[in-house]
C-alpha positions in Angstrom: 12.0 -34.6 -39.2 13.4 -38.1 -40.0 11.7 -39.7 -43.0 12.7 -43.2 -44.3 11.8 -44.7 -47.6 11.6 -48.4 -48.3 12.3 -49.0 -44.6 12.5 -52.6 -43.4 10.6 -52.8 -40.1 11.2 -56.5 -39.4 13.6 -55.9 -36.6 11.2 -53.4 -34.9 8.2 -55.7 -34.7 7.7 -58.0 -31.7 6.9 -60.9 -34.1 10.2 -60.2 -35.9 8.3 -60.5 -39.1 7.6 -57.9 -41.7 8.9 -56.3 -44.8 9.7 -52.9 -46.3 7.4 -49.9 -45.8 7.3 -47.4 -48.6 7.5 -44.3 -46.3 8.0 -44.1 -42.5 7.8 -40.8 -40.6 9.5 -40.4 -37.2 8.1 -37.2 -35.6 10.0 -35.9 -32.6 7.4 -33.4 -31.3 3.6 -33.0 -31.1 3.8 -30.2 -33.7 5.6 -32.4 -36.2 3.2 -35.3 -35.5 0.2 -33.1 -36.1 1.8 -31.6 -39.3 2.2 -35.1 -40.7 -1.3 -36.1 -39.8 -2.7 -33.0 -41.6 -0.4 -33.3 -44.7 -0.6 -37.1 -45.0 -4.0 -38.1 -43.6 -3.8 -41.6 -45.1 -0.7 -42.5 -43.0 -1.3 -45.1 -40.3 0.0 -44.5 -36.8 1.9 -47.0 -34.6 3.9 -46.9 -31.4 6.6 -49.6 -31.4 4.7 -52.3 -33.3 4.4 -54.6 -30.3 0.9 -55.9 -31.2 1.2 -55.5 -35.0 1.6 -58.2 -37.6 3.4 -56.6 -40.6 3.0 -58.4 -43.9 6.2 -60.2 -45.1 5.5 -58.5 -48.4 5.7 -55.1 -46.7 3.3 -52.2 -47.2 3.1 -49.7 -50.1 1.7 -46.8 -48.1 3.0 -44.5 -45.4 3.1 -45.0 -41.6 4.0 -42.9 -38.6 6.1 -44.4 -35.8 6.1 -42.4 -32.5 9.2 -43.9 -31.1 11.0 -40.5 -30.9 8.1 -38.8 -29.0 9.2 -39.8 -25.4 9.0 -36.6 -23.4 7.4 -36.7 -19.9 7.3 -34.7 -16.7 5.7 -34.7 -13.3 3.8 -31.9 -11.6 2.7 -32.7 -8.0 0.9 -36.0 -8.2 0.3 -35.8 -12.0 2.4 -37.3 -14.8 2.1 -36.1 -18.4 3.7 -38.1 -21.2 3.9 -38.1 -24.9 2.4 -41.0 -26.9 5.7 -42.6 -27.9 7.0 -43.1 -24.4 7.1 -46.7 -23.2 4.7 -47.3 -20.4 7.3 -49.2 -18.4 9.6 -46.2 -18.3 6.8 -44.0 -17.0 6.0 -46.6 -14.4 9.6 -46.7 -13.2 9.8 -42.9 -13.0 6.6 -42.8 -11.0 8.0 -45.4 -8.5 11.1 -43.2 -8.1 8.9 -40.3 -7.0 6.8 -42.5 -4.7 3.7 -42.3 -6.9 1.3 -45.3 -7.3 -1.1 -46.1 -10.1 1.1 -47.1 -13.0 2.6 -50.3 -11.6 0.7 -52.4 -14.2 2.6 -50.7 -17.0 5.9 -52.2 -15.9 5.2 -55.5 -17.5 3.9 -54.1 -20.8 6.2 -53.5 -23.8 3.8 -50.9 -25.4 3.7 -47.1 -25.5 1.5 -44.6 -23.7 -0.4 -43.9 -26.9 -1.3 -47.5 -27.5 -2.1 -48.2 -23.8 -4.5 -45.2 -23.6 -6.0 -46.2 -27.0 -6.9 -49.7 -25.7 -7.3 -48.9 -22.0 -4.6 -51.3 -21.1 -4.7 -52.9 -17.6 -3.7 -55.7 -15.4 -3.7 -56.8 -11.8 -6.5 -54.5 -10.7 -5.2 -51.4 -12.4 -5.9 -49.8 -15.8 -5.5 -46.6 -17.7 -9.1 -45.6 -16.9 -8.3 -45.7 -13.2 -5.8 -42.9 -13.3 -6.2 -41.0 -16.5 -7.2 -37.3 -16.2 -7.2 -36.3 -19.8 -5.8 -37.2 -23.2 -4.8 -34.9 -26.0 -6.0 -36.5 -29.3 -6.0 -35.7 -33.0 -9.4 -35.7 -34.7 -9.2 -35.7 -38.5 -12.2 -33.3 -38.7 -11.5 -31.1 -35.7 -7.7 -31.2 -35.3 -6.2 -31.4 -31.8 -8.8 -31.9 -29.0 -8.6 -32.7 -25.3 -10.8 -35.3 -23.8 -11.4 -36.0 -20.1 -11.8 -39.5 -18.6 -15.6 -39.5 -19.1 -15.3 -38.3 -22.7 -12.8 -41.1 -23.4 -15.6 -43.7 -22.7 -13.3 -46.4 -21.4 -14.4 -50.0 -21.2 -12.6 -53.3 -21.4 -9.7 -53.0 -23.8 -11.3 -50.1 -25.6 -11.9 -46.3 -25.7 -13.7 -43.7 -27.8 -10.4 -43.5 -29.8 -11.2 -46.8 -31.5 -14.8 -46.0 -32.5 -14.1 -42.3 -33.5 -10.7 -42.8 -35.3 -8.9 -40.6 -32.8 -5.1 -40.6 -32.4 -3.6 -40.2 -28.9 -0.9 -37.5 -28.8 -0.3 -37.3 -25.0 -1.9 -38.1 -21.7 -2.1 -36.9 -18.1 -2.4 -39.3 -15.2 -3.4 -38.6 -11.6 -1.3 -40.7 -9.2 -1.3 -41.4 -5.5 1.5 -41.1 -3.0 2.7 -44.4 -1.5 5.8 -45.9 0.0 8.3 -46.7 -2.7 8.9 -50.1 -1.3 5.2 -50.9 -1.6 5.2 -49.7 -5.2 8.3 -51.6 -6.1 6.9 -54.8 -4.5 3.8 -54.5 -6.7 5.9 -53.9 -9.8 8.1 -57.0 -9.0 4.9 -59.0 -8.5 3.6 -57.9 -11.9 6.9 -58.8 -13.6 7.0 -62.2 -11.9 3.5 -62.9 -13.1 4.5 -62.0 -16.7 7.6 -64.2 -16.5 5.7 -67.2 -15.2 2.6 -66.9 -17.4 3.7 -65.3 -20.7 6.6 -66.0 -23.1 9.8 -64.1 -22.7 10.1 -61.0 -24.8 13.2 -62.7 -26.3 10.8 -65.1 -28.0 9.1 -63.2 -30.9 5.5 -62.8 -29.9 2.9 -60.0 -29.8 1.4 -60.8 -26.4 -2.1 -62.1 -26.0 -3.6 -62.9 -29.4 -7.3 -62.7 -28.4 -9.2 -60.6 -25.9 -10.9 -62.5 -23.1 -14.7 -62.9 -23.7 -16.8 -61.4 -21.0 -16.7 -63.7 -18.0 -14.4 -66.2 -19.7 -10.8 -66.8 -20.6 -9.4 -67.0 -24.2 -6.5 -69.1 -22.9 -8.8 -71.7 -21.3 -11.1 -71.8 -24.3 -8.1 -72.2 -26.7 -6.5 -74.9 -24.6 -9.7 -76.9 -24.4 -10.0 -76.6 -28.1 -6.7 -78.4 -28.5 -4.7 -75.8 -30.3 -1.6 -75.9 -28.1 1.5 -76.6 -30.2 -0.4 -76.1 -33.5 2.1 -74.8 -36.1 2.2 -73.4 -39.5 5.7 -72.9 -41.0 7.7 -71.1 -38.3 4.8 -69.9 -36.3 3.2 -72.0 -33.5 0.8 -71.7 -30.5 2.9 -71.5 -27.4 3.0 -74.8 -25.5 2.7 -73.1 -22.1 -0.3 -70.9 -22.8 -2.6 -71.3 -25.8 -3.3 -67.5 -26.2 0.2 -66.8 -27.4 1.9 -67.3 -30.8 5.7 -67.8 -31.0 7.3 -67.0 -34.3 10.5 -68.7 -35.2 11.3 -67.4 -38.7 7.7 -67.7 -39.9 6.1 -65.4 -42.5 3.0 -63.2 -41.9 0.9 -65.8 -43.7 2.2 -68.5 -41.3 1.0 -66.4 -38.3 -2.3 -65.6 -39.9 -2.9 -69.3 -40.5 -2.3 -70.0 -36.8 -4.6 -67.2 -35.8 -7.3 -68.6 -38.1 -6.9 -72.1 -36.6 -7.2 -70.7 -33.1 -10.3 -68.7 -33.8 -12.0 -71.5 -35.8 -11.3 -74.1 -33.2 -13.0 -72.1 -30.4 -15.9 -71.2 -32.7 -16.4 -74.9 -33.6 -16.2 -76.2 -30.1 -17.9 -73.5 -28.0 -19.7 -71.3 -30.6 -17.8 -68.3 -29.2 -16.2 -65.8 -31.6 -12.9 -64.6 -30.2 -11.8 -61.1 -30.9 -8.1 -60.6 -31.8 -6.0 -58.0 -30.1 -3.4 -58.1 -33.0 -3.4 -55.4 -35.6 -2.3 -55.9 -39.2 -0.4 -53.8 -41.7 0.0 -54.8 -45.3 -1.7 -54.8 -48.7 -1.2 -58.4 -49.8 -4.7 -59.2 -51.2 -4.9 -62.7 -49.8 -3.7 -61.6 -46.3 -6.1 -58.6 -46.3 -9.0 -60.9 -47.1 -8.0 -63.2 -44.1 -7.6 -60.2 -41.8 -11.1 -58.9 -42.8 -12.5 -62.2 -41.9 -10.6 -62.1 -38.6 -11.7 -58.5 -38.1 -8.2 -57.1 -37.4 -8.3 -54.4 -40.1 
């Protein structure tokens, strides 16, 4: 399998910020993936780093990137995909077969593994609505298969987060529908993203904070006056306060902005926003900030 040492992940991250990672594994099959997990249990797993802030100082440990695990196939109304496949690609393949249920994935840059892990969803659809089962790696039990009920899905979460499980692959049950209807829904979702979120050409990690129950992080942040706040090359997007645009800023710049956003809402509304961003790094000062933000 491909293994890189002192690998610079800056260009791979959606923030276009990062540094060198001591060791990066790129498994190409489930067997290789499981082998690494068994032999290097301390390695952290990522899809394509779309919601991850990597320290500008890099990381002195090992990580696994699943970008080469992209196999998928259809059987009747079911689709099975490996964790590294981009959700948008599976969504397009389902549309070509006249199968509905994955239209929401077309506007997401993430992978199947990450989307199952966090129960991704939008526009009335989510992973929980169509998942049949997920194959996961349990550090104590090895490879296990969990059905929808055992995944314990709720808003932006699953049992994988609480039990430290790693998604290997997933099976989805889809519904037949006219391709033109599926395509129209996908175009609607893409239009919404283009008009409400920054272009993927602008370095950003998507929504910074989850929506509190019955509320909107974007509205709370806007009313807290953080739009346009900047630290170095990182700033709160002028068009929607729950996004950070990075124009050459460091990881410390981005963390400063996240802190400002969180603190402003806390002070004005006494609401503690929960970040969706993950952090990778071992810079002591940054780690302390991330513990305070609860993103590690």
